Steps between C-alpha positions, in 0.01 A plus 500: 500500500582407849339657809762713670496500888486821702852425629626461142345820391655682803839346424481645144437840642765465759757381248492847338565675821841341580761764611772339270493295184537123553764312308434380145470143621241611759311701243487201259366282786233755577411516133468125459288455806279792397450366142426159635287641787281704260481277196399816299662292222573136551862406453405267209341803313780740580690633208870380509735806488702569194871409457619859592247561781738404784289657776199325363688165499606534864137569596370210293751250632432609861129432448577179314706376800212524737254351246753202461504464882122470485435803717116551498358846475392494859844385609656780285278755677618370843866501393452853368356634818786321700770647270351857517496470892874394482577792267324743730738399779809502283438832313260691722151600415297823464160414669 
């Protein structure tokens, strides 16, 4: 388990208070950075989605992409925070 920074924890909370839903691509990016940033389950230990679990495949592949890019958990937390800040500006935010 990776130590989560205060900024990362705040960004997780803030992501749930956006005034509008981000695009699917933005949501997948958030998901991937979150999974890599928390390491609740390491990617190598994650269960690969079934053949008809299309949503699961998209999420798995988004996570795999950043693992393949060698994004560390700390870097993923930083990228997650930056993305949430961008989304707050784009979609508005309920403080």
